[in-house]
KEKE-101935 format. One record per residue: residue in one letter; x negated, y, z of N, C-alpha, C in turn. Coordinates in steps of 0.02 Angstrom, whole numbers, plus 50000, padded with zeros to 5 digits. Layout:
BEGIN
AXYZXYZXYZ ...
END
This chain:
BEGIN
M478444852856594477934850856547477474857056538 M477714863356553477284869156545476584867756586 G476644864456647476174864456696475744857356680 A475994852556636475624846956627474954846856602 P474554842256632473794843256603473774841056527 V473314843456493473244843256421473214836156404 G472764832656439472764824756429473344821356426 W473854823556463474524820456459474894821956409 V474834828756380475134829856327474924826256264 R474244825556258474014821756203474284814056204 V474264810956266474554804056271475374804256245 L475704808656268476354808856245476454809956169 V476074814056144476074815456076475884808356026 V475364804656057475164798956028475664793956037 A475974793756096476584788256104477124789656070 A477314796656056477834797856007477694795755938 A477134797055917476814794455850476914788155835 L476784783155893476834776555887477454773855892 L477964777255931478624775155928478944776855852 C478784782455830479024782755762478724778855712 A478124776255722477724771155674478024764155674 L478324762855733478624755255742479044752455694 P479504756155663479904752955607479414750655550 A478974755255528478544754055482478134748655491 L477894747555563477384742955574477784735855571 S478434736555603478754729755593478864726355524 A478974732055480479054730155409478394728155374 V477884731355379477334729855345477024723455370 I477154720755429476774714855457476844709455401 T477474708855369477574702455321477324704255249 T477054710155241476874711755174476194710555155 K475914711055094475224710755081474824716855105 H475174722155122474814728055156474574726655224 N474804720555255474504718755312473814715055301 L473304718855298472654716755287472284713455349 S472614712655402472344709755464472274703055454 A471974699555495471834691855496472524687955491 S473054691655515473744688355519474144689655460 G473854693555406474324695055349474404689355302 P474934689555275475214683955224474814682955164 G474504687955140474144688055077473494684855071 T473264684055012472534680755011471994685555030 V472084692055013471604697155035471734699255102 K471344697955147471334700055216470734699655257 A470774702755320470204702655357470004695855392 A469394694155408469134687755428469404688055500 T469284693055541469524691555613469904697155644 E469954703155606470184709755634470964708255640 T471214710655702471894709355724472394715755716 Q472004721155713472484727255703472604727855639 I473254730555628473694730555562473594737255533 C473744742055566473754748955539473074752755530 V472634749055567471904752255557471744752455484 F471864749155439471624749055377471824755655335 C472274758755361472564765455329472674771155377 H472834769255439472864775455491472484773855555 A472334780155584472064779955652472204785855686 P472384785955754472574791555791472034796455795 H471404794155792470844799855789470304797955740 N469974802255708469454800755663469014807455650 F468484806655620468054812155608468324817455553 S468784814655508469034818055456469784816955448 P470124820155501470844818755501471224822855437 S471694819255416472114821655369472784817755365 A473344820455353473974817155350473884811555296 P474324806555320474634804655380474184800055429 L473814804155469473264800855510472884796455473 W472624798855414472274794855368471564791555398 N471444785555385470834782655399470364780155344 R470434782755296470054780655238469734787255203 Q469184785455157468834790755126469314792755066 T469224797855045469524801354989469104799454930 P469354795054875468984793154823468644799854791 G467994799154773467684805054737467674802954662 T468044798954629468084796554566468474801554523 N468164802054463468524805654404468864801054368 Y469544801454364469994796754340470154798554266 T470344793754225470624795454156471364795754162 P471624800054158472414800654169472744798454111 Y473454797054117473854795054064473944801454020 T473994800053948474164805253891474504801853840 S474844805753806475214804353745475514810453718 S475594809553651475884815253612476684816953633 T476954813053664477674815253682477634817153753 E477064817553791477084820253866477064826853856 K477544830253898477544836953902477334839653969 S477104835954012476764838054065476004836354060 T475654838454108474864837354112474674832254171 A474554825954158474364821954209473694822554220 G473514827354267472774827354285472464822554337 Q472084824954379471764820254436472264819154491 P472274813254512472804811854565472644815754624 T473254817554660473204821454716473584818054776 R473564820654833473964819554889474084812054897 G474634810154903474794802954921474564798354873 S474634800654806474314795454748473574794454762 L473204799754782472544798554787472364793954848 L472774794354904472634790054959472784782954938 C473344781454897473384774154871472814772454828 L472544776254788472004773854756471304772854797 S471374774954855470674772954892470634765654909 C471194762254895471104755054898471214752154821 H471734755154783471814752254721471484753754667 D471024758454669470584759354609469944755454619 G469824751354676469234746154676468564749654683 T468514755354709467904758454718467654758554785 I468144758154834467934758654908468174752254943 A467694749454979467834744055018468474744155059 L468894738255055469514738155091469324739155162 G468874736355193468674736855258468324743655280 Q468164747955240467814753355248468284759555277 V468304759855342468854764455366468434769255409 L468694775955424468334781255454468254779455531 S468704775255562468694775155631468164769455660 R467814766455617467334761155629466694762655602 A466174761855632465504763055616465274758855558 A465514752055560465394747155507465984745255478 P465984743255415466674740955383466834734155420 I467494734055409467904728555436467694722255391 A467514716255417467334710955377467964708355350 M467974706155280468514702755255468344696055244 A468954691355238468864685155234468594683255160 G468264677555159467994676455084467464680455058 G467254684655092466724688755066467034695055016 V467654695155021468014700354983467694706755002 S467624711854957467444718654981467984722854962 T467974725754896468484729354862469074724854845 M469574727854825470144724754796469944720954730 P470094713254730469774710054680469974711554608 A469454711454559469584713054497470144709854466 A470234703454479470764700254453471494702454472 S471524705854517472154708054551472634712254505 A473184710954494473664715254457473744721954486 S473554721554557473614728454591473034732554583 R472464730354562471864735054553471954738154487 L472084744854499472144749654430471524752654407 G470964752354444470364755354415470334761654412 T469854765954384469794772654373470134774654312 D470294769254254470654771554198471364771454203 L471684777354215472404776854230472794778954166 S472464778654112472824779754046473394775254024 G473444769554060473854764054050474324763554103 D474384769154152474814768654209475354774354207 H475864773754234476384779054238476044785954262 P476084791354232475804797454263475964799254332 V475504801054371475684803854449475394809354456 S475604813054509475284819954525475514824554470 I476124824054442476324829054391476924832954427 A476924839254412477464844154438478144841954398 Y478624838854432479184835654398479704842254411 T479784846854352480264852254365480824852654314 S481254856554334481904856854286481654858754216 A481134862654203480814864854150480494859654109 L480194855354150479854849054121480504844354097 A481044843754135481624839254115481904841554051 S481894848054048482284851053983481824850453927 A481174851553928480694851353873480634844253851 R480544839853901480374832753881481104829053849 G481694830953879482264827053858482334820553887 E482924817953894482994810853926482714809753986 L482684815054022482384814454099482954817954142 A483014815154198483494817154247483244823454281 D483614828454287483374834554327483254833654401 P482684835454419482384834254485482824836154549 G483294840554523483894841654581484324835354605 T484314831054549484764825554558484414819654597 L483734820154614483334814854649483484816054722 T484014813854744484214814754818484244807754846 G484214802654814484234795654850483504793754859 V483414786954863482784784654886482204787154843 V482354788554774481744791654733481654798854747 R481124800954774481044807954792480294809454766 L480274816754757479694819754747479324821354808 D478684822754814478364825254877478514831254893 S478204833954945478354841154972478264845954919 T477784845554879477624850254833478064849854762 G478434844754752478784844654699478484839554649 Q478004835254669477584831854624477854825154628 L477824821554567477944814054560477304810954595 Q477404806454646476774802754666476954794554664 C476454790754681476554783354690477224783054739 S477244786554793477754785654838478494787354811 S478564789954743479134791154717479454785254694 C479074779754688479244772954668479194768054715 H478684768654758478364762754803478464765554873 D478664760654924478514761954995478064757855024 A477464759955045476954756755058476964751755121 H477514753455163477624749855220478204744555217 N478524743455160479114739655159479204737155090 D479284730155093479264726755026479934721855012 P480534723755027481034719455019481224717754942 Y480994721954901481194720254824480584718654777 G479974717854816479464715754776479034722054753 K478394720954742477934726254717478074733354760 F478344732154825478454737954870478824744554833 L479314741554797479774746354758480294749054810 L480504755154792480994758154836481734755054834 M481874751754780482494748554759482404743354709 P482854738354705482804732854651482784736954588 N482334733654539482214736454472482594731854419 T483094726754440483474722354398483784727154346 G483784726654282484044731254231483664737054228 S483064737854265482714743454255483084749454296 A483434747754351483794752654386483364758254417 L482774755354438482294761454461482044765954411 C481904763354346481614767554300482224772654278 K482814769854274483404774454250483644779954298 V483274779454362483384785454407483194791954370 C482614791354336482274796654306482314797254233 H482264791154207482354791654130482994790154106 I483344794354071484054793354046484004794153968 K483904788053939483754786453873484434787753830 N484374791853782484964792353736485054784953706 Y485764783253695486024777153667485904771553710 W485584771753764485344766053803485894761353832 S486374764853856486934760853892487284755553844 A487334758053775487574753553728487154748853692 S486564749253708486094744853671485984737953690 D485794733153641485714725653661485134724953708 H484574729753711484114729153755484294730753828 A484894733953829485184735253905485664730353925 L485984727153874486624722853886486524715553876 S486024713353835486054706553811485834701053865 T486294696253873486114690953929485694685253901 K485474685753838485024680953812484364679953858 S484264673253858483664671253901483044668153858 W482574667953887481904663153855482114656853851 N481974653453793481994645753794481434642453814 G480914644953842480404641353876479784640153827 V479894641053757479394639853709478834645953717 A478204644553721477694648853725477644653453665 P477524660253671477234662953739477854666153782 N477754667053837478184669653894478264677253873 P478904679753855478934686853843479024690853897 W479004688253953479094692354015478594689654081 T477964691554060477404689854100477324693454164 H477614699354171477424703854237478114704654271 T478694701554249479244702254285479554695954310 S480064696654348480464690554371481194690654338 G481404695054299481944693754265481974688954207 T482564686454210482644680054160483074681254105 T483344687554091483734689254037483434696154007 V483664696753951483484703553915483754709753953 A484364709253974484664714254012484254715054081 A484144709754116483764710454179483064713454182 N482684711754122482024715754118482164722254078 A482654723854041482764730154008482164734053997 C481884738454017481304743053998480704738653990 E480684734254044480084730754048479994724553995 S480494723653956480474719253902479844721753854 C479794728953846479304731953809478734736053847 H478914737853905478474742753943478244739354005 R477654742754028477374740954097477084746054129 P477374748254189477144754154212476434754254243 H476044749154252475424749054270474954744354223 T474354747054213473884743454179474174741054107 A474574745454076474834742154013474304742553953 P474274738053919473774737153864473924741553811 G474684743353791474774748553742474814755053781 K474314758053793474254764153841474694770453831 K474674772453767475044778453757475714779353779 W476134773653767476914773353794476894767853841 L476454765353873476504760853924476774754653903 Q476594751653838476914746153809476504739253826 N476814734353828476634728353839475984725353796 A476024728153733475474724653698475174731553658 V474574730353633474244735553597474554736653524 T474674730753493474974732053427475704733153436 E475964737653390476734738953402477124733553388 E477054729153337477484724153332477464718453387 G476804718753413476624714553479477194714753537 N477534720553532478024721153583478674719553560 C478824717553502479414715253467479434707753466 Y478894704553443478804697653422478914693453491 P478804695053543478874690453605479654687853605 C480034692453593480764690253600481004689153535 H480764692753476481044692153408480764687053372 N480494680653405480224676153365480644669453369 G481234670553384481724664253390481724661153461 N481324663753494481334661353568481804664453622 V482094670253604482574674653646483034676653597 A482914681053553483434682353496483474676553458 A484134676253428484334670453387483894669453327 K483754676053288483394675753222482654676753233 N482324673353200481584673553200481254678953149 M481204684953178480944689853141480184689353122 Q479804686453170479084685653157478894681653094 T479314676253080479244673153015479304676452950 E479724682252955479934685752897479284689152873 F478774690652916478294695152905477584690152885 T477714683352884477184679752867477414674452812 G476894672752765477104667752718477454669652660 K477674676352658478064678852602477664684352566 I477754683452499477334688252456477494695752461 S478044697152487478254704452489478524705752562 I478114709652593478384711452658478244718752676 H478604721752732478354728252757477744725752806 P477174727852779476614725652820476454728852887 V476844726952935476814729453007476164728253034 A475764722653020475174719953051474574724153024 N474674727652962474054731652933473914738152973 Y474414739653024474224746753055474314745653132 T473884748753170473934748453237473754756553260 G474144759553300474034765553326474124771453275 V474384770153222474484775953171475234778653174 H475714775053198476404777753208476344782153267 D476754787553266476734791553335477504794253333 P477834793553385478534795953386478574803953382 A478014807553385478004814253369477874815953296 E477764811253257477634812353193478174815553156 S478104819353097478594822453060479004816553034 A479644819853007480124814452983479854811752914 V479554816252870479224812652814478554811252831 V478384804552829477794801752847477184803952807 Q476764806452842476134809252816475514804652812 S475484799952856474964795252860475264788352855 R475184786052790475484779652773475464773852816 H476034771352842476034766052883476794763252890 V476854757652918477504754652933477534751352993 E478014752453044478054748753102478734747153111 C478924742653159479614741353169480004747353189 V479694750953230479984756953261480094763153214 D479834762153155479934766453100480624766253070 C480944760153080481584758953051482114756853112 H481884755453168482414753453229482194757653289 N482734759953324482644763153391482724757353444 P482204755253474482384749653519482794752353580 H482824759353595483354760453645484004761953628 A484144760353558484784761453537485124755353505 S484654750353473484904746153430485354741553457 N485844739553421486354733653437486664730453380 A487064725753397487264721153339487884722553308 T488144728753319488764731553290488694731953219 T489264731053172489214731153102489724737053087 G489634740953028490014746153010489704749552952 T489914756052937489534759852888488854760152897 L488604760252958487904760752982487834754853029 S487364750053011487194744653048486974746553116 G487234743153161487014745453240486234744353247 S485814740753209485094740053212484834746053193 L485214751153164484994757553133485134763753172 I485504762053230485764768453260485094772853293 G485144778853298484694782453330484084783053297 V484044781553234483394781553196483324787753150 R482804790853149482604797153106482634795953032 G482774801453002482754801052924482674807252884 V482774806252816482674812152780483254811752726 D483704816952726484294816252681484164817152614 I484664816852566484564817652492484234823752474 N484294828552514484024836052501483394837052523 G483104831852568482464832552597482534835652661 T483084836252691483134838852762483004833252814 P482564834052858482464829652915483194828752963 L483234822452987483824820453023483474817353086 N483784818353145483594815653206483904809153210 A484544808353184484914801853184485304800853123 V485074795853085485424794953023486184792053030 T486554793952974487204791252972487314786352917 A486754784352877486744779752827486044777252818 E485994772052792485354768452777484824771752743 Y484974773852682484474776852645484004782452662 P484274786852716483804791552738483154789452777 I483274782152803482694779652834482114778152787 C482424774952734482014773052686481594779052645 F481934785652646481634791152615481034793552663 R481004791752727480434793852764479804791852731 C479754787752699479134784252673479124783652598 H479734782052568479804781752499480034786952452 A480034792452486480254799452450479664803752444 D479624808252483479084814752488478444812952518 S478404807552547477794805652582477234804752531 T476594805452551476054804752514475794797452507 N475354796652469474964789752458475554783252449 K476034784452415476454779652404476204775452347 P476534768952348476254763952306476464765852236 V476104763852184476214765652110476874761452091 P477374764652059477954760752036477724753451998 R477984748952008477784742151975477874741651897 T478394746751867478514746951793478264753651779 T477924753051713477664759551679478244762551632 R478464766951654479134769951623478994776051578 Q479394777451533479394783151492479424789351528 I479904789551585479844794951634479694791651701 A479044793951725478804791051785479024795451856 Q479234791351897479504794651955479494789652020 G479074792152067479014786852118479334789152182 N479614795252183480044798952245480814795652231 T480994790852278481644788452267482144793852295 R482004798152335482554802952349482764807352279 L482164808152234482414811452177482784807152121 E482574800152123482974795152086483664794152098 F483834795452163484524794352185484914800352186 N484604805552170485034812852180485674811852142 L486104815152168486814814852143486884819352079 S486394823552072486474828152003486034824151951 N485834818251954485514814451908485914813151852 P485644811451786486114808751736486374802051750 S485964798451791486184791751806485784788751875 Y486114785251904485874782651963486214776951991 H485874772852037486324766952067486674771352132 P487254769452141487584773552197487454772252268 V486834775152279486714774452352486844780752393 A486694785452368486864792552409487514793752401 G487894791252349488694793852340488864789552276 P489464789752268489774786252202489434787052138 G489334783352091488994783752031489394788751982 K489044789351926489414793651873489704791051813 N489574785351799489914781951756490584778051776 T491074781051746491774779251759492024773151721 N491574769451676491764763051647491284758051649 V491394754051707490824749351713491234742151716 P491474740051667491884733251667491614726451691 S490904726951704490464721251717490494720451797 L490734724651828490724724851907491154719651931 L490884715251983491214709752015491554712952074 P492164710352096492494712352158491974710152222 P491974714552274492384719852282492134726952255 W491534726052211491364732752178491814736152136 T491854742952146492214746952092491784752852078 I491934757352029491604763152015491604768252072 A491974767352129491984771752179491584769352236 S491254763552228490864760252279490154764252292 V489954763852349489324765952376488914760652409 M488284759052373487934754052407487394756052453 T487014751152475486384752852524485694749752489 C485194753252509484594750252484484514742452498 G484844740752557484834733952579485124729452535 D485584731452492486004727352440485504723252395 C484964727552385484444724552337483854722352379 H483634727552424482924725052455483174721752521 N483044716352531483274712252586482934705552597 S482974702152647482634695952657482954690352610 N482524686452576482844681152526483254675452569 T483184675552634483424669652665483994672152717 G484144679552706484644681852742485394681652720 P485884683552756486584682352741486764684552666 G486404690052656486574693652581486394688452540 A485864684652533485674679052488486094671952500 G486484672252547486844666652568486474661752614 G485924664152647485604660852689485804661652766 T485474659652815485554659552885485054664152920 G484554667352884483994670252916484224677152931 P483774681752955483914689152980483994692752913 R484394697752933484514701652870484064708452875 G483884711752820483494717852818482814717152771 P482484721852752481954722252713481334720752749 H481234714452781480644713352819480184708752779 G480414703952745480014699452702480404696252647 S480174695452594480494691052542480004687252493 I480234682352460479774678252421479734681952347 Y480124686652341480204690452280479864697152280 P479494699252230479184706052235479654711652252 S479384717852275479724723152297480264721852351 L480204717052394480584715752448481344713852417 L481354711252366482064710252334482374703952363 E483094704452371483474699152406483394692152357 R483474694052295483554688952240483104689352183 Q482954684852148482534684652085482754691052036 Y482214694352021482334698851959481754699751925 I481634695851864481164694951829481094701051776 T480484703051773480354708951730479934707651671 T479704700951670479204698851624479534698051549 D479284700251499479584700551429479624693451406 R480124692351365480354685851341480464681051385 T480894682651438481064678551490481754675151471 T481754668551474482374666051454482894667251501 E483524669151479484094671151526484274665651563 S484414666551620484764662751668485074666151725 A485494661751766485754664751824485274666151877 A484744662451868484264663351925483794668751902 A483624669251837483104674251814483354681451836 Y483954682451833484204689751844484764689051894 A484604685451952485154684352005485214690452039 L484784694552049484914701452079485454705152048 C485454706451985485814710351943486554706551940 Y486484699751940487204696151935487484695852001 K487244698152052487584698352115488204702852113 C487994708652080488594713052072488914713551997 H488514711251955488824712351884488904705451847 N489504704451818489764698251793489304695451738 R488954689951755488474687451704488854685051644 T489504682651659489914680051589489974686351538 K490084690851567490244697651519489654698651472 F489014696751493488374698251451488274692151406 I488424686851421488214681151380488624677151339 T489324678651358489784674251320490014676951249 A489974673551205490134675651139490904675151130 T491254681351135491914681451125492104688551079 N492584688451047492794693951014492914699951062 G492824705851040492874711451086492404717151075 A492574722051094492234729051077491574729051127 S491084732451107490484733551146490664737351215 P490294735351259489674732451273489764724751271 F490344722351272490364715051282490764712251219 G490624705451211490824702751149490304700551102 T490484697651048489994694650992489534700750972 D489714707050976489314711650955488964715151010 S488954713151070488714715551129487974716651120 G487764722651131487004724051141486604720351191 H487054719551249486714715851298486624707851288 R487124705751254486964698951236486414697951189 K486434702551142485924702151091485154701951119 H485214707151168484494707851196484264703451252 V484654702551308484504697651353484544690851343 L485044687951302485104681651290484684679951226 E484784683151167484544681751115483804683351105 E483634690051120482944692151109482574691451180 R482874688551222482554687251290482194693951318 T482554699451315482284705151341482544706851404 P482094707651459482424707851535482804714451544 C483264715151592483594720851598483134726051622 N482564725251653482134730451668481824734051614 V481834731351554481454733851499481834740851478 C482444741251481482854747351468483034750851524 H483294747751582483604751151631483054751751699 D483124757951721482674759751779483234759351848 P483154753951885483664751851929483784758151979 H483434761651996483534766952053483934772652017 G483694776051962483904781451938483444785851896 V483614791251864483254795251818483354803151849 S482794806051871482844812451900483134817951854 S483594822951877483854827151840483304832151822 T482754832651848482184837451826481854834151770 Q481904827851748481514824951700482024821951638 G482574819051657483014815851620483524820251593 T483954818451545484624821951527485194817151516 P485764819051525486384815351518486404812051445 A486144815551404486164811351328485684805851322 N485104806651353484584801851335484534796751399 N484694798351459484554794651513485174792951550 S485734792351518486324789351563486274781951554 K486644779251606486624771651615485984768951626 L485634773351668485004771151693484414769051635 I484504772551579484064770751527483414774651537 N482874770451550482194773451556481714768251548 F481414767651474481074762951450480444760351478 D480284753451480479674751751501479174752351440 T478724756651447478304758751393477724753151377 T477674747951417477204742651404477514737551351 I478224738751342478624733751301478874737951244 V479144742951259479514747551209479064753351187 K478934754651120478534758151091478934765051043 P478614770851033478964774750990478954772050911 T479384775650883479534772750814479004774950768 T479004772950707478384775350666478354782550655 G478944785750671478994793750669478794796050740 G478674791850781478484795750842478984795950885 R479634793750878480184794050922480324789250973 L480454790651030480614784851085481234788551121 Q481784785951102482404789251137483014785151134 F483424785351179484094782751178484604789051174 V485104788551136485524794251123486264791451140 S486534794451191487274791651210487704795251162 T488094792151123488534795151076489254794851101 S489544790351140490214789851178490184784751225 T490754783851257490914779351299490574772251270 N490124769651318489854762751298489574762751217 R489354768751199489104768351127488344772251133 G487974769351097487354773951096486894771751038 T486364775251024485844775350969485164775250992 C484694769750977484104769551001483604771450936 Y483054775150962482484775650919481904772750953 L481644767950929481074764450962480854758150928 V480264755350951479954748850916479964743650977 C480404738250969480274733551021480314725950989 H479794721751002479834715450983479644715650899 G479324721050881479174721450806479704724350775 Q480244725950791480834728750761480884736550769 D480904739550711480874747450713481534750050711 H481794751350769482464754250774482484762450757 N482614763850699482434771150685483044774050641 P483674773650663483924771750729484314765950726 K484454762450784484864757150786485464758650835 S486144757550806486674760250857486994752250888 Y487294754050938487594748950982488324750950999 
END
C-alpha cells in the first residue's frame, strides 16, 4: 500500500466508508428519513433516487462530520428555560444543529451542498411542512433542552437525574459530554417509532436519565386504567393505551409542548390533569368539582403563577392542583397521610418549611397561614385572626385538634370513634359535599362544595336560624345532636338547664356566634376567656352597658358571660 497511487487510496477510503454505512442505509430505507422518491413518507423527492444525498455526500465544498451535505442553520433559536433548570440551554451545537437543518423549517429539504440546484420535492413541498409534528421551528422553548453539558455536577445540583457515568447503554452523550438529539434518537433506524433509541412504553427512555423521587410507587407509573373513548382524547401524541404505558407523557411532551416551562401537554396547569381526571380515565370526575359549586379552590383563575421553585410559604396568591398533589408521587393508598398527598411540600405548626409533609395540615398552611393576601375571615370576631397556623397552635387556650390532641379533657358530646385523644384533619370539615365523608360517591378532598368555605356539610352562621340536623350538620358529624337539644334532667352543659339547648334550640343562636371553629391564638386569647373555642361574632354579640364583652371560665363546663345578645344584657349570666 505504501507505493499505491493516491487515487487508489481515496477509492479505498470511500469504499470503506460506504461499507460502514451499509447497515444504516438498509435501515433508513424504510423510514421517513428516506426522502428519495422511493421513500414511504408523504414528504419525499419527485424523482431523486439517491437516499443518503439529503444528508451526506462523500465530497462537497464545505466538508464536516459526518460527511454532511447540508447548510448549517444561521438561525438564532429560542432555547428551553425554566426556574428549575440548573443547566443553560444555549444555542444548539454539533449533531443537534445538523438535525435542525431540516427540522427547524428554515432550509429547503432538497437544498444540499453537492447539487447546484435544490432537489425537487413531490407536491411542491419545499421545507418541512408547517403542519408536521416534526417541524420544531426556531422556538425551542417547548422542546427538551439539547446541547447542554450533562455532568455529574449538574446531576447533583438538579437532583433526580442519573449520573452521566451510568449512561453506558443506548442512551449516550456526544463526544464532548453534551446531551444532543442523538441521545434519544437514531436518525437511521426507526424500529420503535419517532426514531427513538429504545421503546418508550412506560417512559422507559425518559427514565434512563430522569429518576423521579416516589415515581416507582405512584399511580401515574403503575395504573392500568385506560381511556373510555369519550372525548377529549387524553393521549394525543402517544400510542400508549393505559396510564402506566403513557407514564410521563400523560402530562409531558418532549417536543413542541404547549406548556413550555416544564414541557407540559397544556398551557393551563389544570389542563394537564383534567384529560384523565374527568371521569374518562380515572374513576372520579375531579373536573366537575371545580364547576357549578359555590365554593371551590379556583384553579382556573391562575395560569403561570405557580412555580415549583417558589417558597414553601406562598407569596403570590394562587392555587393549582400541584400545590396540593405531587403527580410523581400520588397514589391511592390510605393511612395517616393519604397517598394523594405524598411528596407534597408544606409548612409545619412552627412555620418551618417541609419538603415532604407527614400530615395534611402543613399543606394547607402554605396558603392559609403566613402567606399574604389571604381572604378576610367570613366572621367578624372579637379576636380577629386569619392565620390558621396560629389558630391551631398547641399552646392556644383552645383549638380543634388538628396539629395535636385538644386541651379539653371533658367533651361528653363526642360521637364514636372520636375521643378527647383524637386528632382530626382539615379535610374532616373542608371537603367535597358529594364525597365519602358526606356519605356520597364523589371524589374526596377540598376541591369544591355547595357550602361556603369548602365545607363538607352545612354549617349555617346566620342568626335566628331554626335548629335542625341539617342546619348544623357539620357540627353534628362529630358532636351528638341529642345531647344539645333533648330536655332531660342533668348537669350542664346538657339537660334541661343546658346553655346549648337554651341558645341553639330556643334562642336560635348558631354555634358560630360563640365558637371560633379553628381556635384562638395564644398571643391574643387567654385560658380564662377563650377556652372551649369562645370567640364571639361581634356582628351579633355586643358589649354590656358597662362596656364589657367577655366569657369567664369558672370551672369544668361552667362559665359566666358579660355581653348583650338578642337584646338580653348578660351582666353577668352564668351557665
